[in-house]
C-alpha positions as semicolon CSV with decimal commas, in nm:
position;residue;x (nm);y (nm);z (nm)
1;E;0,000;0,000;0,000
2;N;0,293;0,238;0,061
3;T;0,491;0,116;-0,238
4;K;0,552;0,345;-0,531
5;I;0,732;0,211;-0,836
6;I;0,849;0,469;-1,086
7;Q;0,969;0,333;-1,417
8;T;1,108;0,610;-1,634
9;D;1,426;0,782;-1,746
10;A;1,608;0,861;-1,421
11;N;1,779;1,175;-1,549
12;D;1,455;1,350;-1,641
13;W;1,257;1,230;-1,342
14;I;1,519;1,332;-1,084
15;E;1,548;1,676;-1,238
16;K;1,171;1,732;-1,229
17;N;1,086;1,576;-0,891
18;S;1,381;1,610;-0,655
19;Q;1,225;1,871;-0,425
20;E;0,886;1,701;-0,398
21;Y;1,045;1,368;-0,305
22;K;1,326;1,486;-0,077
23;N;1,392;1,222;0,195
24;K;1,093;1,015;0,078
25;F;1,234;0,688;-0,056
26;D;1,351;0,382;0,133
27;V;1,504;0,226;-0,181
28;I;1,605;0,357;-0,521
29;Y;1,692;0,096;-0,781
30;L;1,874;0,225;-1,088
31;D;1,894;-0,030;-1,364
32;A;2,189;0,115;-1,555
33;Y;2,238;-0,222;-1,725
34;I;2,565;-0,147;-1,905
35;A;2,838;-0,007;-1,683
36;D;2,962;0,249;-1,935
37;I;2,619;0,414;-1,945
38;F;2,631;0,461;-1,568
39;K;2,976;0,620;-1,590
40;I;2,870;0,859;-1,864
41;K;2,538;0,966;-1,715
42;Y;2,637;0,989;-1,351
43;S;3,009;1,047;-1,313
44;E;2,975;1,356;-1,532
45;K;2,668;1,469;-1,337
46;K;2,783;1,455;-0,977
47;D;2,516;1,703;-0,868
48;Q;2,252;1,465;-0,998
49;M;2,390;1,176;-0,794
50;K;2,390;1,400;-0,488
51;T;2,029;1,494;-0,564
52;L;1,939;1,126;-0,600
53;C;2,083;1,060;-0,254
54;S;1,884;1,349;-0,107
55;M;1,567;1,172;-0,218
56;L;1,649;0,874;0,006
57;N;1,563;0,875;0,373
58;T;1,852;0,853;0,622
59;D;1,842;0,471;0,620
60;G;1,792;0,461;0,244
61;I;1,937;0,207;0,006
62;F;2,056;0,268;-0,350
63;V;2,086;-0,038;-0,574
64;T;2,224;-0,046;-0,925
65;N;2,273;-0,330;-1,169
66;H;2,556;-0,342;-1,422
67;I;2,659;-0,566;-1,706
68;I;3,034;-0,527;-1,736
69;Y;3,207;-0,615;-2,061
70;S;3,571;-0,593;-1,963
71;D;3,883;-0,802;-1,948
72;D;3,961;-0,638;-1,615
73;F;3,639;-0,702;-1,424
74;Q;3,788;-0,623;-1,082
75;K;3,911;-0,284;-1,203
76;E;3,562;-0,198;-1,334
77;I;3,401;-0,303;-1,006
78;S;3,654;-0,098;-0,812
79;E;3,583;0,212;-1,023
80;H;3,209;0,184;-0,965
81;T;3,228;0,111;-0,594
82;N;3,480;0,393;-0,542
83;Y;3,249;0,635;-0,721
84;I;2,940;0,528;-0,526
85;S;3,132;0,534;-0,196
86;N;3,144;0,914;-0,229
87;Y;2,772;0,915;-0,160
88;F;2,708;0,626;0,082
89;S;2,850;0,513;0,416
90;E;2,844;0,144;0,322
91;I;2,889;-0,028;-0,016
92;Y;2,816;-0,391;-0,103
93;T;2,869;-0,579;-0,428
94;N;2,729;-0,911;-0,550
95;I;2,820;-1,087;-0,871
96;I;2,492;-1,231;-0,991
97;S;2,602;-1,430;-1,292
98;K;2,884;-1,477;-1,537
99;Y;2,807;-1,464;-1,905
100;S;3,040;-1,571;-2,181
101;E;3,157;-1,215;-2,245
102;A;3,015;-1,018;-1,954
103;D;2,957;-1,015;-1,582
104;N;2,646;-0,894;-1,405
105;V;2,708;-0,717;-1,078
106;V;2,475;-0,550;-0,830
107;I;2,614;-0,263;-0,625
108;K;2,428;-0,148;-0,317
109;G;2,490;0,176;-0,127
110;V;2,344;0,214;0,220
111;Y;2,304;0,522;0,443
112;P;2,339;0,817;0,206
113;I;2,592;1,083;0,297
114;L;2,389;1,402;0,283
């Protein structure tokens, strides 16, 4: 009854709704899918990532899913977790599955740094 699922382009939605939903969400799940898209859209828009965090409550959780096509999987994971650690007190990673040419990893940030 208190669940709200929003399925849309994150960039546009965050820009339009950040003030209305400040400190409102328990969980934000960003399905970036391909890791390079996440790097392009969010590492170049640090203010937007900060805004995203401000929409979480103090115990909020940010979850993102990535498919990583890289020979150096650990380096890619490290880059993503280091980036996200700028915004959360705790970071967790889980490798979900290994494909023939890609890895699927879920990164979870807990307790946003506001």
